[in-house]
Backbone as a chain_set.jsonl record, in Angstrom:
{"seq": "MSTVRINDDIKKEVTPILDDLGLSLGEAINVYLKQIIITESIPFKIKKSKYSDEMIAAIKEANEILKDSKKHKSFDNIDDLMEDLNSEE", "coords": {"N": [[118.754, 69.693, 75.944], [116.647, 72.08, 77.479], [114.233, 74.748, 77.58], [113.246, 76.956, 80.111], [110.768, 78.997, 81.429], [111.07, 81.658, 83.624], [109.856, 83.686, 86.158], [110.851, 87.046, 86.216], [111.139, 88.563, 88.609], [111.237, 86.591, 90.576], [113.544, 85.262, 89.767], [115.477, 87.266, 90.217], [115.392, 87.409, 93.004], [116.105, 84.818, 93.807], [118.605, 84.246, 92.696], [120.904, 85.47, 94.138], [120.767, 83.949, 96.484], [121.161, 81.334, 95.597], [123.727, 81.7, 94.558], [125.177, 82.071, 96.946], [124.963, 79.511, 97.888], [126.495, 78.199, 96.111], [125.449, 77.345, 93.715], [124.239, 77.341, 90.372], [121.394, 78.711, 88.637], [120.426, 76.867, 86.775], [121.621, 74.5, 87.75], [120.318, 74.286, 90.221], [117.682, 73.89, 89.392], [118.01, 71.421, 88.144], [118.695, 69.84, 90.392], [116.275, 69.971, 91.789], [114.563, 68.674, 89.908], [115.774, 66.158, 89.869], [115.224, 65.292, 92.451], [112.467, 64.999, 92.23], [112.406, 62.756, 90.575], [113.679, 60.854, 92.26], [111.965, 60.761, 94.532], [109.559, 60.37, 93.375], [107.594, 62.283, 93.434], [106.508, 65.655, 94.19], [109.036, 67.313, 95.871], [108.36, 68.598, 98.288], [105.861, 69.851, 100.553], [102.846, 70.918, 99.169], [100.461, 73.234, 99.668], [97.471, 75.062, 100.149], [97.483, 78.186, 101.663], [95.7, 78.86, 104.581], [94.001, 81.071, 106.42], [92.818, 81.651, 109.712], [89.6, 82.859, 110.831], [90.003, 84.645, 112.876], [92.648, 85.453, 112.406], [92.359, 86.724, 109.908], [90.68, 88.835, 110.679], [92.432, 90.176, 112.396], [94.429, 90.973, 110.614], [92.95, 92.722, 108.986], [92.308, 94.649, 110.905], [94.878, 95.603, 111.554], [95.583, 96.732, 109.095], [93.699, 98.797, 108.967], [94.539, 100.358, 111.129], [97.027, 101.15, 110.178], [96.201, 102.736, 108.037], [95.02, 104.957, 109.255], [96.692, 106.087, 111.429], [96.742, 108.121, 113.313], [94.5, 108.004, 114.902], [95.035, 106.082, 116.703], [96.833, 104.929, 119.568], [100.365, 105.18, 119.951], [103.655, 104.081, 120.784], [106.954, 104.887, 121.85], [108.658, 103.27, 123.195], [108.943, 100.257, 125.18], [108.535, 100.668, 127.906], [106.865, 102.928, 128.091], [104.591, 101.896, 126.829], [103.897, 99.812, 128.635], [103.377, 101.318, 130.923], [101.111, 102.72, 130.088], [99.35, 100.584, 129.635], [99.12, 99.528, 132.235], [97.939, 101.663, 133.542], [95.341, 101.647, 132.726], [93.846, 99.898, 134.192]], "CA": [[118.609, 70.975, 76.607], [115.286, 72.617, 77.468], [114.075, 76.134, 77.983], [112.28, 77.125, 81.186], [110.433, 80.402, 81.669], [111.115, 81.974, 85.054], [109.458, 85.051, 86.477], [112.042, 87.874, 86.439], [111.254, 88.945, 90.02], [111.689, 85.397, 91.312], [114.944, 85.028, 89.388], [116.304, 88.258, 90.909], [115.456, 87.062, 94.423], [116.719, 83.509, 94.062], [119.985, 84.173, 92.213], [121.917, 85.656, 95.189], [120.701, 82.827, 97.433], [121.839, 80.208, 94.952], [125.156, 82.034, 94.501], [125.732, 81.774, 98.273], [125.002, 78.051, 98.024], [127.401, 77.661, 95.11], [124.672, 76.719, 92.649], [123.636, 78.175, 89.339], [119.958, 78.478, 88.519], [120.268, 75.6, 86.062], [121.955, 73.397, 88.661], [119.252, 74.189, 91.217], [116.536, 73.27, 88.726], [118.336, 69.998, 87.976], [118.577, 69.203, 91.714], [114.836, 69.848, 92.019], [114.027, 67.634, 89.036], [116.324, 64.874, 90.324], [114.452, 64.92, 93.636], [111.172, 64.5, 91.754], [112.663, 61.385, 90.115], [113.995, 59.995, 93.407], [110.814, 60.612, 95.43], [108.36, 60.193, 92.558], [106.626, 63.271, 93.915], [107.076, 66.979, 94.423], [109.814, 67.069, 97.093], [107.937, 69.435, 99.406], [104.417, 69.9, 100.689], [102.171, 72.019, 98.489], [99.118, 73.39, 100.208], [96.925, 76.404, 100.135], [97.494, 78.833, 102.972], [94.362, 79.169, 105.055], [94.042, 81.835, 107.653], [91.622, 81.569, 110.54], [88.796, 84.085, 110.855], [90.669, 85.543, 113.825], [93.821, 86.021, 111.737], [91.863, 87.66, 108.897], [90.212, 90.023, 111.397], [93.619, 90.883, 112.904], [95.072, 91.61, 109.459], [92.107, 93.865, 108.622], [92.479, 95.667, 111.946], [96.215, 96.18, 111.383], [95.531, 97.591, 107.915], [92.943, 100.003, 109.333], [95.425, 101.157, 111.99], [98.034, 101.75, 109.305], [95.571, 103.759, 107.206], [94.725, 106.158, 110.045], [97.442, 105.847, 112.67], [96.535, 109.209, 114.274], [93.402, 107.616, 115.787], [95.478, 104.999, 117.588], [98.013, 105.22, 120.381], [101.628, 104.537, 119.596], [104.642, 104.23, 121.845], [108.338, 104.883, 121.403], [109.404, 102.228, 123.899], [108.125, 99.304, 125.932], [108.186, 101.226, 129.214], [105.688, 103.782, 127.906], [103.476, 101.002, 126.556], [103.521, 99.137, 129.88], [102.788, 102.329, 131.802], [99.77, 102.966, 129.581], [98.54, 99.393, 129.899], [98.88, 99.425, 133.678], [97.088, 102.782, 133.999], [93.955, 101.397, 132.283], [93.209, 98.885, 135.065]], "C": [[117.183, 71.455, 76.438], [115.306, 74.071, 77.885], [112.986, 76.203, 79.042], [112.034, 78.615, 81.361], [110.363, 80.634, 83.167], [110.743, 83.435, 85.22], [110.696, 85.868, 86.834], [112.237, 88.25, 87.901], [111.75, 87.778, 90.872], [113.162, 85.139, 91.023], [115.878, 85.995, 90.115], [116.46, 87.923, 92.388], [116.26, 85.797, 94.678], [118.2, 83.464, 93.682], [121.025, 84.416, 93.304], [121.929, 84.517, 96.213], [121.438, 81.621, 96.859], [123.337, 80.453, 94.835], [125.834, 81.705, 95.83], [125.86, 80.271, 98.51], [125.936, 77.395, 97.012], [126.699, 76.963, 93.963], [124.241, 77.758, 91.625], [122.135, 77.879, 89.325], [119.685, 77.151, 87.827], [120.563, 74.4, 86.95], [120.859, 73.194, 89.698], [118.013, 73.526, 90.622], [116.791, 71.779, 88.523], [118.261, 69.238, 89.295], [117.102, 68.954, 92.026], [114.24, 68.705, 91.19], [114.519, 66.245, 89.437], [115.563, 64.383, 91.563], [113.058, 64.424, 93.266], [111.32, 63.056, 91.289], [112.855, 60.447, 91.3], [112.757, 59.719, 94.254], [109.521, 60.268, 94.7], [107.222, 61.078, 93.047], [107.287, 64.643, 93.919], [107.785, 66.89, 95.773], [109.539, 68.037, 98.251], [106.426, 69.483, 99.406], [103.874, 71.124, 99.955], [100.773, 72.092, 99.069], [98.727, 74.862, 100.174], [96.996, 76.964, 101.555], [96.066, 79.163, 103.356], [94.485, 79.865, 106.39], [92.731, 81.668, 108.405], [90.864, 82.889, 110.456], [89.431, 85.125, 111.773], [91.882, 86.217, 113.176], [93.396, 87.036, 110.676], [91.388, 88.949, 109.551], [91.394, 90.843, 111.907], [94.343, 91.606, 111.77], [94.282, 92.841, 109.033], [92.278, 94.996, 109.627], [93.837, 96.358, 111.805], [96.242, 97.118, 110.18], [94.778, 98.884, 108.2], [93.794, 100.922, 110.208], [96.475, 101.856, 111.143], [97.463, 102.876, 108.449], [95.361, 105.064, 107.97], [95.377, 106.028, 111.417], [97.232, 106.948, 113.705], [95.406, 108.897, 115.257], [93.834, 106.617, 116.855], [96.74, 105.412, 118.345], [99.233, 104.528, 119.791], [102.645, 104.883, 120.678], [106.041, 104.131, 121.263], [109.162, 103.786, 122.068], [108.459, 101.38, 124.732], [107.691, 99.848, 127.288], [106.936, 102.097, 129.119], [104.435, 102.939, 127.623], [102.982, 100.347, 127.838], [102.864, 100.103, 130.848], [101.339, 102.604, 131.382], [98.854, 101.782, 129.855], [98.173, 99.275, 131.369], [97.952, 100.517, 134.189], [95.631, 102.574, 133.615], [93.229, 100.433, 133.181], [92.217, 99.489, 135.965]], "O": [[116.576, 71.264, 75.384], [116.275, 74.556, 78.468], [111.93, 75.588, 78.898], [112.977, 79.403, 81.434], [109.685, 79.905, 83.891], [111.25, 84.306, 84.514], [111.504, 85.44, 87.658], [113.365, 88.259, 88.392], [112.574, 87.954, 91.769], [113.935, 84.833, 91.932], [116.946, 85.597, 90.578], [117.528, 88.125, 92.965], [117.009, 85.715, 95.651], [118.968, 82.718, 94.289], [121.969, 83.633, 93.402], [122.983, 84.166, 96.743], [122.232, 80.975, 97.543], [124.132, 79.526, 94.991], [126.924, 81.134, 95.852], [126.744, 79.817, 99.236], [126.145, 76.183, 97.048], [127.276, 76.093, 93.31], [123.923, 78.898, 91.965], [121.677, 76.912, 89.932], [118.809, 76.396, 88.248], [119.845, 73.4, 86.912], [120.509, 72.058, 90.019], [117.371, 72.7, 91.272], [115.887, 70.964, 88.71], [117.804, 68.095, 89.314], [116.726, 67.869, 92.469], [113.502, 67.871, 91.714], [113.772, 65.271, 89.357], [115.295, 63.189, 91.696], [112.527, 63.525, 93.919], [110.461, 62.221, 91.572], [112.264, 59.368, 91.343], [112.519, 58.578, 94.651], [108.517, 59.918, 95.321], [106.058, 60.678, 93.071], [108.488, 64.764, 93.679], [107.18, 66.429, 96.741], [110.407, 68.259, 99.096], [105.782, 69.195, 98.397], [104.389, 72.231, 100.11], [99.997, 71.141, 98.978], [99.57, 75.76, 100.171], [96.617, 76.299, 102.519], [95.306, 79.689, 102.542], [95.007, 79.312, 107.359], [91.665, 81.556, 107.8], [91.423, 83.911, 110.057], [89.404, 86.323, 111.49], [92.114, 87.41, 113.374], [94.009, 88.097, 110.559], [91.656, 90.037, 109.043], [91.362, 92.073, 111.856], [94.817, 92.728, 111.95], [94.866, 93.887, 108.75], [92.379, 96.162, 109.247], [93.922, 97.58, 111.927], [96.858, 98.183, 110.238], [95.174, 99.95, 107.728], [93.765, 102.141, 110.035], [96.778, 103.028, 111.368], [98.153, 103.856, 108.166], [95.505, 106.148, 107.405], [94.696, 105.879, 112.432], [97.519, 106.728, 114.881], [95.365, 109.476, 116.343], [93.089, 106.34, 117.795], [97.588, 106.14, 117.831], [99.143, 103.444, 119.215], [102.492, 105.872, 121.395], [106.283, 103.392, 120.309], [110.228, 103.414, 121.576], [107.308, 101.754, 124.956], [106.603, 99.528, 127.767], [106.051, 102.012, 129.971], [103.352, 103.241, 128.124], [101.78, 100.326, 128.1], [101.898, 99.747, 131.522], [100.451, 102.707, 132.229], [97.706, 101.963, 130.262], [97.032, 98.954, 131.703], [97.247, 100.312, 135.177], [94.76, 103.27, 134.138], [92.052, 100.166, 132.937], [91.594, 98.784, 136.759]]}, "num_chains": 1, "name": "protein.A"}
């Protein structure tokens, strides 16, 4: 038997998912470790997320809009949005 340290927030999120799958946390960890043995690798791709410059700019713009939403138009429904878009032509 071994002891594994698990972040409390991760444990809280994963436990209900594993319960729905009929697995305990220990069983899920054993499945993961067994897959490492079978594949002789980590059984999923591990890579750093990389956002494009365009995506980073869009995220910054969205954050600025959220900070001062009174400077930006908002719409309650798609019809009002479309009307506004069509009137700018």
